[in-house]
N, C-alpha and C positions, 0 to 999 in steps of 0.2 A: 839183531843182538838179543840174546836171552837176558831177561831181567835178572839182576843180581839181588835186588832188594824188593821184597813184595810181602803182602799179607794175604792170608787165606782163612776161610772158615774151617774149623776142625770138624771132624765127622759128627761129634755130638752137638756142635754149634749149628751145623747145617740141618740136622734133624730137628733141633728145637726151633729154628727159624721157620722151617717148613710146617711144623705143627702149629706155630703161632699164626702163620699166614692162612692155613686151612681153617682154623677155628675162629679167626678174627680176633685173636688175643694179642698180647704184646710180649716181646722178648725184652725183659728189663736188664739193661747193661749197667753195671755198678762200679767195677774196678778195673784198673789197668796195672799190670805188673811189668817190671823190667828185670833183666838178668844179664849175666856176663857169659853164659853158655860155656863156662869152664875154659875161657880163653880162646875159643875157636868160633869163627863166624858160622852160625848154623844155617841150615836150609829148613824153612817151615815145613812141617809134616802134618797132614790132616788127622793123623792118628794120635797126635799128642793130646795128653790130658793135663799136662803141666809144662812149665818152662824147664829147660835143662838145668839151669842154676839160677833160681830167682834171687834177686837182691833187694827188691822193694816192691810192695804192693800198696796201693792207696786209691781212694775214690776218684772217679772221673770228674773232670771239670766241665766238660762240654761234649755234646754229641749233636751233630747236625747233618742234614743232607747237603752234599757238595753242590753249591750253587752253579757250578760249571758242568756237573754231571749228576742228574737226578737218580742214577742207579748206584751211586756211591754214598757211603756215610763216612763222616770224619769224626773220630773220637780223640779226645785230648786230655792230657794230664799235665800238671805243672809240678816240677820238683823244686822245692824252695832251696835257697842258697845254703841253708844250714844242714842240708842232708846230702850225702854223697860218699866219696871214697871208694867208688867202684866203676867198672867199665860197663857200658851198655851195648849189647849186641843183639838182644832178643826182647820182644814185647809180647805180652799176653793179655787178652781181653776176657773178662769174667762177667758172668751174669749174677743175678741176685741169689742164686743157689750155690755159688762158688764153683760153677763148671767153666772150664776153659772153652770159650766160644770161638775165638779167633787167635791166630798166632802170626807173628811177623818177625823178620830180621831187619836190621838197620845198620848204617855205617858205624863202625866202632867209634865210640866217643867216651872220654873219661869224664865222669861227673865229680868234680872236686867238692870239698866242703871247707868251710871257713877256717876250721882248725888247721888245715894244711897250708894256710897262707894265701889261698885263693878260693873264690867262690863265685857262683853264678846261679841265677834262676834259670832252669831249663824246661822247655816245653817238649813233651813227647806226644807225637801225633801219629795216629794210624788211620790210613785210608783203606776202606774195606768195600769190595763190590758185593752187593747182596741182591737177591731176586725181588725183594719187597721192602723198601725202606719204611713203608707205613707200619710194618710189623715190629719195628725196632724203636725202643724208647730209652730214655735215660732216667735212671733212678739214683738220686744223689742225696747226700746229707749236706745242706748248704753251710753248715757250721764248720766243715773241715776242708772244703775245697778252696782252691785259689783260682784267680782269673788272670788271663793274659792281658797285656796292655791293649792289644787290638780289641779284645772282647769288651774291655771297659770303655775304650774310646767309642766303639760302635754303640754301646748302650747309652753313653752320654749323649751322643748325637741323636739317638732315638728319643731319649727323654726330653732333650731340648726341643726337638721338633714337635713333640707332643705338647709340651708346655707352651710353646709359641702358638700352636694352633688353638689351644684353649684360651690363651690370653687374647688372641685376635677375635675369637668368637665372643668373648666377654666384652671386648671393647666395641664390637660391631652391633651387639644386641641393643634393641631399643630400650629395654628395661632389664638390665642384668641383675638387679637387686629388687626383687618383687616385694621384699619386706620393708622397703623404704618408699615414701611418696616421692613422686617426680614433681619438680618445680613447674614444669610445663603443664601439669594437670591441675595446678592450683588447689591441691588437697582434695581433689575429686575422689581419690581412693578412700578417704575418710567417710565421705558421703555414701559411696557405694557399699561400704562395710557397715553402715548404720551407726557410725561413731560420732556424729555431729554433736550430740548432746554431751558426750564425754569430753570431746575436744573443747567445747565452749566452757564446760565446767572447769577443766584444767587451766584454761586461759583466764578464768575469773570473770567471764562475761555474763553468766547467769541467763535469765530469761530474755534480757534485751538482745543478747547475741543471736537469738533464734528468729528475731523479727526482721522482715525486709525493710527496705527504704522506700518511702512513698508517702501518700497522703490518705490512704485508706485506714480503716479501723485496725488496731493492733500493729500498725507499721510505725517505724521510726521516721519522723518528718524529714523530708528532703529540705535542706536549708534554702534551696531555690524557691520553695513555696513561701518564704518570708521576704521576698524581694520588696524593696522600699525605696522611696526618695523623700528623705526627711527635710524638705525645704518649705518655703512659704506657700508654694503651690506644689503639693506632693501627694504621695499615696503610700499605703501599706497593704501588702497581700498577706493573706492567712492561708494555712494549709487546707482549710475547708473549702476554699475557692472564693470566700468573701473578700472584697476589695474596698478599703476605706480611702476616700480621696477628699482633699480639702484645698482651700485657697483664699486669697484676698483679691477681690475684683473692684475696679473703680472706673468711672466714666460718666456717662449721661444719666438719664433717668431710668434707663434699663440696661441690662448687660446680657450678652451672649458669651458664656464661658465654655471654652473647649477644655475637656478633662485631660489631665496628664496621661491617663491610661484609658483606652476604650474598654468598656465592660464587654467581655467576650460573649455574654449571654443577654443580660438585661440589667437595667437600673432598678433598684428597689426603693430608694428614697433620696430626695434632695431637700436640703434645708439651707436657709440663708438668714442672716441677721445683719442689720446696719452696723457700720463701724462704730457709730456713736448714736445715742438717743437724746443727747443734750442739744436739741435744735431750738434756736431762738424763735419765740412766738409760736411754739407748737407744743403739743403734748409730749411727755417723756416716753411714750410708747412708740417704738419703731416696728414696723411690720414689713417683712420681706416675703415676696411671693415667687415661687418657682412654678412657672406656668406649664412647663413641659417636662416629660421624662424621656430622655433619649440615652443611648449607650455612649455617646461621645460628647454631647453638649447639654447645657442647661440654660434656661432663659430666666433672668431675675429682674423683677420690678421692685424698686424700693419706694415705699409709700409712707405717708404720715397723715394723721388726722389734724385738720385745722378747722376749728369751730364745727366739729361733727362731720366734716367732709374729708374724704381721703384724696390726697393729691400726690402726684409723683414728686419725688425728691431726689435730686442728683447728688449722690454721696456714695463713697466706697462701702463695701460690705464683705463680711465673711460668708463662706458657703461650705457645705458638707455634703458629700454624696456617698451612698452605699449601693453596692451591686455585686454581681458575680459574673 
C-alpha cells in the first residue's frame, strides 16, 4: 500500500543538509508551520519553498533522533489551547534562515480555540528520514516554547534519578562535608590545619590547654600521681616520684615495720621517735634508732638512757619514711 501521509526533505533542504554533512557543520532547525492547504489534502512536493496556505508558524519544542530508528529525526511543536480556529492538513519545517527544509501532510484535523467553546492543546509531530542525523540540530528560544506532558515526565524522571544518585553518593561518602570536623577524628582536623592554639584560645583554655598530662616539666599533673592513704599507717605519693610514709608501731623492745607501700627504687630516709618521753626513773630524752634502710621494711630499736647507759625500752613509737 502506498503511504498516504509522509514527510520529505525539500530540494533546498536536502542541499543544505548535504552541505552541512560535508563541511561538518550543523543545520539549525528553528520553526514548524501548519496550514490548511486551501481545504484539500496535499501531496508533499520536494520543489516546495512554502506551504500552500500557512495558518500558523512558531518555534519548535523538540528535536530528537528516533530511539527506534537512528536514521530518523522527530521534530515537535505544541499548539496551545488558546490558538486555533483552522484546519491542519500540511506541515512545514524551517531552518534558522527561514528556508523550508521539509514538508509533510497529515490527517485532517480541526484545531479549535477556546473562544469557540472548545479547546485543546495539540502536539504536531513530524518524523523525517535523513542521511545524517548528526548534522541536524535544534535552535530554540526557551522563553516561547511549550513542552509536552511526556517530555516533562521524562525530564522529571531524569532529574529525580540524578538527584537520587547524588544523594546516595553523599550519604555513602566517608566525609561528605570536608569543611566540618568529624566526631570520629576527635578534632584531628584542627591539629592538621595548625589551629590548635586558636581552638584553645576560643575555648578560653590559654597556655594550660597546650600542656599534656603527666609528671614531667610543663605537664599538667596526673591526679594518679597524688595517690594516698591517709590513715594511722599510710602514705602520700607526689608527682616527682617521692613517697612519704608514716605509722605507729608498738611491741617489744624492737620493731620490724612493713611499709604500706614498697619504694619502687630505694628508701632515702627513716626516722622514728618514741610515743612518749615521760618515762619513770629515766631521762626525758627518748632515742629511736632505724638500723636498716630497705625498700619494704625498717627495723626500730627504742632506747633510753638510765644513769648514763642506753637500755632498750619496750614502748610504741612513731616512724616516718621517705623514698621513691
